[in-house]
C-alpha positions as CSV (number, residue, x, y, z in Angstrom):
1,M,-123.9,61.1,-98.9
2,S,-121.0,59.6,-98.7
3,G,-118.4,57.3,-100.0
4,F,-116.7,57.1,-103.9
5,V,-117.3,59.8,-106.0
6,E,-115.8,57.7,-108.6
7,K,-115.2,53.8,-107.6
8,P,-112.3,52.4,-109.3
9,E,-112.8,49.4,-111.3
10,P,-110.0,46.6,-109.8
11,V,-107.3,45.3,-111.7
12,E,-107.1,42.1,-113.2
13,V,-104.4,39.6,-112.3
14,P,-103.8,36.4,-113.1
15,G,-104.0,34.1,-110.2
16,L,-105.3,36.5,-107.8
17,T,-109.4,37.2,-107.2
18,H,-110.5,40.7,-106.2
19,L,-111.8,40.6,-102.6
20,H,-113.1,44.1,-101.8
21,T,-112.4,47.9,-102.7
22,G,-111.4,50.3,-99.6
23,K,-111.0,53.8,-98.8
24,V,-107.7,53.7,-99.4
25,R,-106.5,49.4,-100.1
26,D,-107.4,47.2,-102.8
27,L,-107.2,43.5,-101.2
28,Y,-106.8,40.7,-103.7
29,Q,-106.3,36.5,-102.5
30,N,-104.3,34.4,-104.6
31,A,-104.5,30.6,-105.1
32,A,-102.3,29.8,-102.2
33,G,-104.7,31.7,-99.9
34,E,-102.4,34.7,-98.9
35,L,-103.9,37.9,-99.0
36,I,-102.2,40.4,-101.2
37,M,-103.1,44.8,-99.9
38,V,-102.0,46.9,-102.3
39,A,-102.3,50.7,-101.0
40,S,-103.7,53.0,-103.3
41,D,-103.3,56.8,-103.5
42,R,-107.0,57.2,-103.0
43,T,-107.7,59.9,-100.2
44,S,-110.7,60.2,-98.2
45,A,-112.5,63.3,-96.2
46,Y,-115.5,63.6,-94.8
47,D,-116.8,59.8,-95.2
48,W,-115.9,60.1,-98.9
49,V,-113.5,59.2,-101.3
50,L,-111.9,62.2,-103.5
51,P,-112.0,62.5,-107.2
52,T,-108.6,63.9,-106.7
53,E,-105.4,60.9,-105.5
54,I,-102.5,62.6,-103.8
55,P,-99.5,61.5,-105.5
56,D,-97.1,58.2,-103.8
57,K,-99.2,58.2,-100.8
58,G,-100.0,55.1,-101.3
59,R,-96.2,53.7,-101.1
60,V,-95.8,56.2,-97.9
61,L,-98.4,54.6,-96.7
62,T,-97.3,51.2,-97.0
63,Q,-93.3,52.0,-96.5
64,L,-94.1,53.6,-93.4
65,S,-95.8,50.7,-91.8
66,L,-92.9,48.0,-92.6
67,W,-90.6,51.3,-91.1
68,W,-93.3,50.7,-88.5
69,F,-93.7,47.0,-88.2
70,E,-89.4,46.5,-87.5
71,Q,-89.6,49.4,-84.5
72,L,-93.0,46.6,-82.8
73,A,-91.5,42.8,-83.0
74,D,-90.9,42.4,-80.1
75,L,-94.5,43.9,-78.9
76,A,-96.8,42.7,-81.3
77,P,-96.2,40.3,-84.4
78,N,-97.7,41.7,-88.0
79,H,-98.8,40.1,-91.0
80,V,-96.3,40.5,-93.6
81,L,-95.1,38.2,-95.7
82,S,-93.5,39.5,-98.4
83,T,-92.8,42.9,-100.7
84,D,-92.3,41.0,-103.6
85,L,-94.7,41.7,-106.5
86,P,-97.1,38.6,-107.8
87,A,-96.6,38.0,-111.7
88,G,-98.3,39.8,-113.4
89,A,-98.9,43.0,-111.6
90,P,-98.5,45.9,-112.8
91,A,-95.2,47.9,-112.9
92,D,-97.7,50.5,-110.9
93,W,-97.7,48.0,-107.6
94,A,-94.3,48.1,-106.4
95,G,-93.8,49.9,-103.4
96,R,-97.3,49.7,-102.3
97,T,-98.5,46.1,-102.7
98,L,-97.8,43.9,-99.3
99,V,-98.6,39.9,-98.9
100,C,-99.6,39.1,-95.9
101,K,-101.4,35.9,-93.8
102,S,-104.9,35.6,-93.8
103,L,-105.8,36.5,-90.7
104,T,-108.9,35.5,-88.1
105,M,-109.9,39.8,-88.0
106,V,-110.8,41.2,-85.1
107,P,-114.5,43.6,-85.3
108,V,-113.7,46.1,-83.4
109,E,-110.7,49.1,-84.6
110,C,-108.1,48.7,-81.2
111,V,-107.9,52.6,-81.0
112,A,-105.3,54.2,-78.7
113,R,-105.6,58.0,-77.0
114,G,-102.6,60.2,-75.6
115,Y,-104.6,63.3,-76.4
116,L,-107.9,64.8,-76.3
117,T,-108.6,65.6,-80.1
118,G,-111.5,64.7,-82.1
119,S,-114.2,62.8,-81.5
120,G,-113.0,62.1,-78.1
121,L,-113.3,66.2,-77.4
122,V,-116.5,66.0,-78.3
123,E,-117.5,63.1,-76.2
124,Y,-115.3,65.1,-73.3
125,Q,-117.2,68.0,-73.7
126,Q,-120.8,66.5,-73.5
127,S,-120.1,63.8,-70.8
128,R,-116.2,64.7,-69.6
129,T,-116.2,60.4,-71.0
130,V,-114.6,58.9,-73.7
131,C,-115.7,55.8,-74.2
132,G,-117.4,56.3,-71.5
133,L,-113.9,56.3,-69.4
134,A,-114.2,59.6,-66.7
135,L,-111.7,62.0,-67.0
136,P,-110.7,64.9,-65.3
137,E,-112.3,68.5,-64.8
138,G,-110.7,71.7,-67.1
139,L,-109.2,69.9,-70.0
140,V,-108.9,71.3,-73.5
141,N,-108.6,70.8,-77.3
142,G,-105.2,69.4,-77.6
143,S,-104.7,68.0,-74.1
144,E,-102.5,65.4,-73.1
145,L,-104.8,63.0,-70.9
146,P,-103.3,61.9,-67.5
147,A,-103.3,58.4,-69.1
148,P,-102.9,56.7,-72.7
149,I,-106.3,55.2,-73.3
150,F,-107.8,52.5,-74.9
151,T,-110.9,53.3,-76.4
152,P,-112.5,50.8,-79.1
153,A,-114.2,51.7,-81.5
154,T,-116.8,49.8,-84.4
155,K,-115.2,49.1,-87.8
156,A,-117.6,51.4,-90.5
157,A,-118.1,50.3,-94.5
158,V,-117.2,52.8,-96.4
159,G,-118.6,56.3,-95.9
160,D,-119.6,55.6,-92.6
161,H,-118.7,56.5,-89.7
162,D,-116.6,54.7,-87.1
163,E,-118.4,54.6,-84.0
164,N,-117.0,54.4,-80.9
165,V,-118.0,51.6,-77.9
166,S,-117.0,50.9,-74.3
167,Y,-114.9,49.2,-73.5
168,E,-118.1,46.6,-71.3
169,E,-119.2,46.4,-75.3
170,T,-115.9,45.5,-76.8
171,A,-116.1,42.3,-74.1
172,R,-119.4,41.6,-75.0
173,Q,-118.8,41.5,-78.2
174,V,-114.8,39.4,-78.2
175,G,-115.4,37.9,-75.3
176,A,-113.2,39.0,-72.0
177,D,-109.8,37.3,-72.6
178,V,-109.3,38.5,-76.1
179,A,-110.5,42.7,-74.9
180,A,-108.1,42.3,-72.3
181,Q,-105.8,41.6,-74.7
182,L,-106.8,43.9,-77.5
183,R,-106.0,46.8,-74.3
184,R,-102.4,45.0,-73.8
185,T,-101.5,45.4,-76.5
186,T,-103.1,48.7,-78.0
187,L,-101.5,50.6,-75.2
188,D,-98.1,49.0,-75.4
189,V,-97.9,49.6,-79.0
190,Y,-99.1,52.2,-78.6
191,G,-96.6,53.4,-76.2
192,R,-93.6,52.1,-78.6
193,A,-94.3,54.3,-80.9
194,R,-95.8,58.0,-78.5
195,D,-91.7,57.5,-77.1
196,I,-90.0,56.7,-80.2
197,A,-92.2,59.7,-82.4
198,R,-91.2,61.4,-79.6
199,E,-87.3,61.6,-79.6
200,R,-88.1,62.3,-83.3
201,G,-90.0,66.1,-82.4
202,L,-93.5,64.9,-83.0
203,I,-96.2,64.0,-80.1
204,L,-98.4,61.0,-81.5
205,A,-101.4,62.4,-80.4
206,D,-103.7,58.9,-81.2
207,T,-104.2,56.1,-83.4
208,K,-106.0,52.7,-84.4
209,F,-104.6,49.4,-85.1
210,E,-106.2,46.5,-86.4
211,F,-105.7,43.1,-85.4
212,G,-105.8,39.1,-86.0
213,F,-105.8,36.1,-85.0
214,E,-103.8,33.7,-86.8
215,G,-104.6,30.3,-84.7
216,E,-104.2,31.4,-81.0
217,Q,-101.8,34.1,-81.8
218,L,-102.8,37.7,-81.9
219,T,-101.3,39.7,-84.8
220,L,-100.9,43.5,-86.4
221,A,-103.0,43.8,-89.3
222,D,-103.7,46.4,-92.4
223,E,-101.3,49.7,-91.7
224,V,-99.9,51.0,-88.9
225,L,-98.6,54.5,-87.6
226,T,-99.1,55.5,-90.5
227,P,-100.5,59.5,-90.5
228,D,-104.2,58.2,-92.0
229,S,-104.6,56.2,-89.0
230,S,-102.5,58.7,-86.7
231,R,-102.4,62.4,-85.6
232,F,-99.0,63.5,-85.6
233,W,-98.1,66.7,-84.1
234,P,-95.3,68.7,-84.1
235,A,-94.0,69.6,-80.7
236,D,-92.7,72.8,-81.0
237,Q,-95.9,73.8,-82.0
238,W,-97.8,71.9,-79.2
239,Q,-100.8,74.5,-77.5
240,P,-103.9,72.8,-75.9
241,G,-106.5,75.0,-76.5
242,R,-106.8,74.8,-80.5
243,S,-106.6,72.3,-83.0
244,Q,-103.3,71.1,-83.7
245,P,-101.1,71.7,-87.0
246,S,-100.7,67.6,-87.8
247,F,-98.5,65.6,-90.7
248,D,-102.1,63.8,-92.5
249,K,-104.3,65.1,-95.0
250,Q,-105.6,68.3,-93.2
251,F,-104.6,70.6,-96.0
252,V,-107.4,69.0,-97.8
253,R,-110.1,69.0,-94.7
254,D,-109.4,73.0,-94.6
255,W,-109.5,73.4,-98.0
256,L,-112.9,71.5,-99.1
257,T,-114.9,73.2,-95.4
258,S,-113.2,76.5,-97.7
259,P,-115.5,78.7,-99.3
260,A,-112.8,77.9,-102.6
261,A,-114.2,74.7,-102.5
262,D,-118.4,76.0,-103.1
263,W,-118.9,72.5,-101.2
264,D,-121.5,71.7,-98.5
265,R,-120.7,69.2,-96.3
266,T,-124.0,68.0,-94.8
267,G,-125.6,68.6,-98.5
268,E,-126.3,65.6,-101.1
269,Q,-123.1,67.0,-103.9
270,P,-120.3,65.3,-104.3
271,P,-117.2,67.0,-103.0
272,P,-115.2,68.9,-106.2
273,A,-111.7,68.4,-107.3
274,L,-109.2,69.3,-105.4
275,P,-106.2,71.8,-106.9
276,Q,-103.0,71.5,-107.7
277,E,-101.7,73.5,-105.0
278,I,-103.2,71.2,-102.1
279,V,-102.3,67.6,-103.6
280,E,-98.8,68.6,-103.6
281,N,-98.8,70.6,-99.2
282,T,-100.4,67.2,-98.8
283,R,-97.4,65.0,-100.8
284,A,-95.3,66.9,-99.1
285,K,-97.1,66.1,-95.5
286,Y,-96.7,62.7,-96.0
287,I,-93.3,62.4,-97.1
288,E,-92.4,65.0,-94.5
289,A,-93.9,62.6,-92.1
290,Y,-92.1,59.6,-92.8
291,E,-88.4,61.4,-93.1
292,R,-88.9,62.6,-90.0
293,L,-90.1,59.4,-88.2
294,T,-87.2,57.0,-90.3
295,G,-85.0,59.5,-90.3
296,L,-84.5,57.8,-94.1
297,S,-85.0,60.6,-97.2
298,W,-87.4,60.1,-99.8
299,S,-87.4,59.5,-102.8
């Protein structure tokens, strides 16, 4: 089983139509047809949206995405129109809400990998490939790849796994020209972000982007280069051959698979509530990632 442990009821705001409740974000539409994207404090692990929230997480994701959109503006336009709070919206939406262009979304998660880890490592161990791309022998968990690679995935519903697909399959789905544009832009954006992170003592191991079209213009959407969509590792602790410490919800994953949680991730029961210590440590990691990347103090 998977999905929401407790699916929240959408907030009703005059003039807004609720469209979707995702793992983290709630999506609305206003009378002008613009999208209102609200990042909650929900967190997910092992295909479950957990019953415990991480305070400030939605604001950190939103503010970090806005910072990255500015760093990437010359490489790819983005979907943000405004950060103004819609009239009648609850005060809690402040800092976590984006008014966005309504795009024709590309049905592919655009993943860039510069290091071997996660599902890429699993495939490599089986076949020496990632998404069908051949890689050299001798790589281990955390190895830097000879060059960054584009490894697309199909976007799954809440509670399901995204599924890695080949570039050829992506080209069949969206057309050869669009697939080439997705690959080029994904790797360009990854390269810029990797270099910025490196200057700040962080390794950007991999990341995923979502794109849509505004007319003929390929446009970055959703969140970008946050700890929810990317693996950031402290460069001074990088050690290939083991799992790397990361700036994300690893505290959550580790606790859920520990004896303390008394939870079987392959069973029928939903995961338990998180202890306060895990919540605080996870919140601190998100804020540390924001502060190290932007150079700004979280307040």
